[in-house]
C-alpha positions as CSV (number, residue, x, y, z in Angstrom):
1,M,0.0,0.0,0.0
2,K,1.4,3.4,-1.0
3,R,2.1,5.9,1.8
4,I,1.3,9.3,0.4
5,V,2.1,12.7,2.1
6,V,0.0,15.7,1.0
7,L,1.8,19.0,1.8
8,G,-0.4,22.1,2.1
9,A,-3.4,20.0,3.1
10,T,-5.5,23.0,4.2
11,G,-5.1,24.9,0.9
12,F,-7.4,24.8,-2.1
13,V,-5.4,22.1,-4.0
14,G,-4.3,20.2,-0.9
15,T,-7.9,20.0,0.4
16,H,-9.3,18.7,-2.9
17,V,-6.4,16.3,-3.4
18,A,-6.8,14.9,0.1
19,L,-10.5,14.5,-0.4
20,G,-9.8,12.7,-3.7
21,L,-7.4,10.3,-2.0
22,K,-9.8,9.3,0.8
23,S,-11.4,6.7,-1.4
24,E,-8.1,5.3,-2.7
25,E,-6.2,2.3,-1.2
26,C,-3.4,4.2,0.4
27,E,-2.0,5.4,3.7
28,L,-2.8,9.1,3.7
29,I,-0.7,11.6,5.7
30,L,-1.8,15.3,5.7
31,A,0.9,17.9,6.4
32,C,-0.2,21.4,7.3
33,R,0.7,24.4,9.4
34,N,-2.6,24.6,11.3
35,A,-4.6,21.4,11.8
36,G,-7.6,23.5,12.9
37,L,-8.1,24.5,9.2
38,I,-8.3,20.9,7.9
39,H,-11.6,20.1,6.1
40,P,-14.2,18.4,8.4
41,E,-14.2,15.3,6.2
42,L,-10.5,14.9,6.7
43,K,-10.4,15.3,10.5
44,H,-9.9,11.6,11.1
45,E,-7.0,11.2,8.7
46,K,-3.4,11.2,10.0
47,I,-2.4,14.8,10.3
48,I,1.2,16.1,11.0
49,Q,1.1,19.7,12.0
50,G,4.2,21.9,11.7
51,D,6.0,24.7,10.0
52,I,7.5,23.7,6.6
53,R,10.4,26.0,7.5
54,D,11.3,23.8,10.5
55,R,14.1,21.5,9.3
56,V,13.4,19.0,12.2
57,Y,9.8,18.8,11.1
58,L,10.9,18.2,7.5
59,A,13.4,15.6,8.5
60,N,10.7,13.4,10.0
61,L,7.8,14.3,7.7
62,F,8.6,11.8,4.8
63,R,9.7,8.8,6.9
64,D,8.8,5.6,5.1
65,A,6.7,7.5,2.6
66,D,6.5,6.6,-1.1
67,V,4.9,9.6,-2.8
68,V,4.9,13.3,-1.9
69,I,2.2,15.6,-3.3
70,N,3.5,19.1,-3.0
71,A,0.5,21.4,-2.8
72,F,2.3,23.7,-0.4
73,S,2.4,27.3,-1.5
74,W,2.7,30.9,-0.5
75,T,1.4,33.2,-3.2
76,A,1.7,36.9,-4.2
77,L,0.3,38.4,-7.4
78,Y,2.8,41.3,-7.5
79,A,5.9,42.5,-5.8
80,H,6.6,40.8,-2.4
81,E,10.0,39.5,-3.8
82,I,11.5,38.9,-0.3
83,G,8.4,37.3,1.0
84,S,8.1,34.9,-1.9
85,R,11.7,33.9,-1.6
86,E,11.6,33.4,2.2
87,L,8.1,31.9,2.6
88,F,7.9,29.9,-0.6
89,F,11.1,29.3,-2.6
90,E,13.5,28.5,0.1
91,P,11.1,26.2,2.1
92,T,10.2,24.4,-1.1
93,I,13.8,23.7,-2.0
94,A,14.4,22.4,1.5
95,L,11.4,20.1,1.3
96,I,12.5,18.7,-2.0
97,D,16.0,18.0,-0.5
98,A,14.3,16.4,2.5
99,A,12.1,14.2,0.2
100,I,15.2,13.0,-1.7
101,A,17.1,12.3,1.6
102,S,14.1,10.2,2.7
103,N,14.2,8.1,-0.5
104,I,10.8,9.3,-1.9
105,T,10.3,7.6,-5.2
106,R,7.7,10.0,-6.7
107,F,7.3,13.8,-6.2
108,I,4.3,15.4,-7.7
109,N,4.6,19.2,-7.9
110,L,2.0,21.9,-8.2
111,S,2.8,24.5,-10.9
112,T,0.9,26.8,-13.3
113,A,0.1,26.6,-17.0
114,S,1.2,30.3,-17.0
115,A,4.8,29.3,-16.4
116,A,5.4,29.3,-20.1
117,N,3.6,31.3,-22.7
118,G,3.1,31.7,-26.5
119,D,3.7,28.9,-28.9
120,I,5.8,26.8,-26.6
121,A,3.4,26.6,-23.6
122,H,1.7,23.5,-25.0
123,N,4.9,21.5,-24.2
124,A,4.9,21.4,-20.4
125,N,8.5,20.0,-20.4
126,V,9.9,23.3,-21.7
127,K,11.6,25.7,-19.3
128,G,9.2,28.4,-18.0
129,T,9.5,32.0,-19.1
130,K,10.6,34.4,-16.4
131,T,9.2,37.9,-16.2
132,N,10.7,41.2,-15.0
133,F,7.6,42.1,-13.0
134,W,6.4,39.0,-11.1
135,P,8.9,37.6,-8.6
136,H,6.7,34.8,-7.4
137,L,6.2,33.3,-10.9
138,N,10.0,33.4,-11.4
139,N,10.3,31.4,-8.1
140,V,7.8,28.9,-9.4
141,I,9.9,28.5,-12.5
142,E,13.1,28.1,-10.5
143,I,11.5,25.4,-8.5
144,E,10.6,23.5,-11.6
145,E,14.2,23.8,-12.8
146,Y,15.5,22.5,-9.5
147,L,13.2,19.5,-9.7
148,R,14.3,18.9,-13.3
149,K,18.0,18.8,-12.2
150,R,17.3,16.6,-9.2
151,A,15.1,14.0,-10.9
152,N,16.6,10.6,-11.7
153,N,15.5,7.0,-11.8
154,R,15.2,6.9,-8.0
155,F,13.4,10.2,-7.7
156,E,10.7,10.6,-10.3
157,V,9.1,14.1,-10.7
158,I,5.7,14.8,-12.2
159,N,5.2,18.6,-12.5
160,L,1.6,19.4,-13.1
161,R,1.1,22.8,-14.7
162,C,-2.5,23.6,-13.8
163,G,-5.0,26.1,-15.2
164,L,-6.7,28.9,-13.2
165,F,-8.3,27.4,-10.0
166,V,-12.1,27.7,-9.5
167,G,-14.4,25.9,-7.1
168,E,-15.1,25.6,-3.4
169,H,-12.6,25.8,-0.6
170,Y,-10.9,28.5,-2.6
171,G,-7.7,30.4,-1.7
172,L,-6.0,33.2,-3.4
173,G,-7.1,33.2,-7.1
174,L,-8.1,35.2,-10.1
175,L,-11.9,35.3,-9.4
176,P,-11.7,36.3,-5.7
177,I,-9.3,39.1,-6.8
178,L,-11.3,40.1,-9.9
179,L,-14.9,40.3,-8.6
180,P,-14.5,43.3,-6.2
181,R,-12.6,45.1,-8.9
182,L,-15.3,44.6,-11.5
183,K,-17.6,46.5,-9.1
184,T,-15.5,49.6,-9.6
185,H,-16.4,49.8,-13.3
186,L,-12.8,50.6,-14.0
187,V,-11.4,47.2,-15.0
188,P,-11.0,47.0,-18.8
189,L,-11.6,44.1,-21.1
190,I,-8.4,43.0,-22.8
191,E,-8.4,42.3,-26.5
192,S,-12.2,42.3,-26.4
193,G,-12.2,39.3,-24.1
194,K,-11.2,36.9,-27.0
195,T,-8.3,35.2,-25.2
196,Q,-8.8,31.9,-23.4
197,M,-9.3,31.5,-19.6
198,P,-8.1,28.0,-18.9
199,L,-10.1,27.3,-15.7
200,I,-9.9,24.1,-13.8
201,A,-12.2,23.0,-10.9
202,G,-10.8,21.7,-7.7
203,E,-12.2,18.2,-8.2
204,D,-10.5,17.9,-11.6
205,I,-7.2,19.1,-10.1
206,A,-7.7,16.3,-7.5
207,Q,-8.3,13.8,-10.2
208,A,-5.1,14.7,-11.9
209,F,-3.0,14.5,-8.7
210,V,-4.6,11.2,-7.6
211,K,-4.0,9.6,-11.0
212,A,-0.4,10.9,-11.0
213,A,0.2,9.3,-7.6
214,F,-0.8,5.8,-8.9
215,A,0.3,6.1,-12.6
216,P,2.9,3.7,-14.0
217,S,6.5,5.1,-14.5
218,M,6.7,8.1,-16.7
219,P,8.7,8.2,-19.9
220,H,11.2,10.5,-18.3
221,A,12.5,11.1,-14.8
222,Y,11.1,14.6,-15.0
223,E,7.7,14.9,-16.7
224,G,5.8,18.2,-17.1
225,I,2.1,17.8,-17.8
226,N,-0.5,20.5,-18.5
227,V,-3.8,20.0,-16.7
228,L,-6.9,22.1,-17.6
229,G,-10.7,21.8,-17.4
230,G,-12.6,20.1,-20.1
231,E,-13.9,23.2,-21.9
232,V,-11.7,26.3,-22.1
233,P,-13.9,29.4,-22.3
234,T,-12.8,32.9,-23.4
235,V,-12.4,35.7,-20.9
236,G,-15.4,37.3,-22.4
237,E,-17.6,34.2,-21.9
238,V,-16.6,34.0,-18.3
239,L,-17.3,37.7,-17.6
240,E,-20.6,37.5,-19.5
241,Y,-21.7,34.5,-17.3
242,I,-20.7,36.3,-14.1
243,N,-22.6,39.4,-15.3
244,T,-25.8,37.4,-16.2
245,E,-25.8,35.0,-13.3
246,F,-24.6,37.3,-10.5
247,G,-24.9,40.9,-11.7
248,Y,-21.3,41.9,-11.7
249,P,-20.6,44.7,-14.1
250,F,-19.2,43.7,-17.5
251,P,-16.2,45.8,-18.5
252,H,-17.2,49.0,-20.3
253,F,-14.2,49.3,-22.6
254,S,-11.4,47.2,-24.1
255,V,-7.7,47.8,-24.4
256,S,-4.8,45.9,-26.0
257,F,-2.4,43.8,-23.9
258,P,0.4,46.4,-24.2
259,I,-1.9,49.1,-22.8
260,A,-3.2,46.9,-20.1
261,H,0.4,46.0,-19.2
262,L,1.3,49.7,-18.9
263,F,-1.8,50.4,-16.8
264,G,-0.9,47.6,-14.5
265,H,2.6,48.9,-14.1
266,F,1.3,52.3,-13.3
267,M,-1.0,50.9,-10.6
268,E,1.9,49.0,-9.0
269,I,4.0,52.2,-8.9
270,L,1.1,53.9,-7.1
271,D,0.8,51.1,-4.6
272,S,3.0,52.6,-1.9
273,L,0.8,55.7,-1.9
274,M,-2.5,53.8,-1.6
275,P,-4.2,52.1,1.4
276,F,-5.4,49.2,-0.8
277,D,-3.9,46.8,-3.3
278,P,-3.5,47.9,-7.0
279,L,-6.7,47.8,-9.1
280,V,-4.8,45.9,-11.9
281,T,-1.3,44.4,-11.9
282,R,0.9,43.1,-14.7
283,S,0.6,39.6,-13.2
284,I,-3.2,39.7,-13.7
285,V,-2.7,40.8,-17.3
286,H,-0.2,38.0,-17.7
287,L,-2.7,35.4,-16.4
288,L,-5.2,36.5,-19.1
289,K,-2.8,35.7,-22.0
290,N,-3.4,32.6,-24.1
291,T,-1.3,29.7,-23.0
292,N,-2.3,27.4,-26.0
293,T,-2.3,24.4,-23.7
294,D,-4.5,21.3,-23.7
295,N,-5.0,18.0,-21.8
296,A,-3.7,15.6,-24.5
297,K,-0.6,14.6,-22.5
298,A,-2.5,14.3,-19.2
299,E,-5.0,12.0,-20.9
300,K,-2.3,9.9,-22.5
301,L,0.0,9.5,-19.4
302,L,-2.4,9.8,-16.5
303,G,-5.8,8.8,-18.0
304,Y,-7.0,12.3,-16.9
305,T,-10.5,13.2,-18.2
306,P,-11.9,16.5,-16.7
307,K,-15.5,16.2,-15.6
308,I,-16.6,19.5,-14.0
309,P,-18.2,22.1,-16.2
310,W,-16.5,25.5,-15.8
311,K,-19.9,27.3,-15.1
312,D,-20.7,24.9,-12.3
313,A,-17.3,25.5,-10.7
314,V,-17.5,29.3,-11.1
315,R,-21.0,29.3,-9.6
316,R,-20.0,27.3,-6.6
317,Q,-16.9,29.5,-6.0
318,I,-18.9,32.8,-6.2
319,N,-21.6,31.4,-3.9
320,E,-18.8,30.6,-1.4
321,I,-17.3,34.0,-1.9
322,H,-20.6,35.7,-1.1
323,K,-20.8,33.7,2.1
324,S,-17.3,34.0,3.5
325,Q,-15.4,36.9,1.8
326,T,-16.5,40.1,3.6
327,Q,-13.5,42.2,2.5
328,P,-11.6,42.3,-0.8
329,M,-8.9,39.6,-0.9
330,K,-5.3,40.6,-0.4
331,M,-3.0,39.9,-3.4
332,A,-0.5,38.2,-1.2
333,K,-1.3,35.1,0.8
334,D,-1.4,35.3,4.6
335,I,0.5,32.8,6.7
336,R,-2.0,30.9,8.9
């Protein structure tokens, strides 16, 4: 029986993956910073509480485990270079080293389909494209490259580049950030909303990770795989649905990507003078660019077949936002 450790078990991905693994034949271990935030359906699973930055905690976390699912993350949608390095990059490198030292045979890593862009993004094995404006994304790409270098026939890495998260148990994401900004009537549509918005529901993310945990050996020691929802809507289609279903304002004007990028940069410059997060950032503009990705490789190697319609996932997330989010979400994740 496989012994599977899920890191970040209280986050959006970690929660969905742990719920997905409950029905599988495995020994499930949930690692988190605060056990009080574990989903109620997971309270009776084995939980190891601790700070991922604690080397003693790390040294014992993977004892006798076979598979590590790394859903641990700290996220910032702009700036916060030091925070991303200290709270995300350095702890992640340390946990990778700890997994290798513990003879973990398979390491499944959470990444983003936005790590690469343009005509090469469909190939999830290509190196990510760093930016000069989003330090956190650069750290995500550096972690991918570290895993690529450390992967071998004794330490297999599956790097899942996922689309934009939607669904219940949400954390920091595009929709929670976007919705309060739509109410200002100042958020523009980019390129008339014709670009794709590669959404993926939490349940489909869970399916991909669960299948990756039990899949046969991969063709290569490091295997990057794109994972999206079944249907990829355009940005315009998503905003039209949100407008029709929930009454959020549809953007009143459209701009090009270069103009949106400049506007986001200007908002970031003003950030130090404002008591609230920027209205738009260059990272948000970046997330709305086409990635030209699909599920072909995930279907071939993992047997992944997304099942959740994007409208259903969006509806459930917005309903949860209306119940639990009383203030606009901060663009950098809190440590809890």
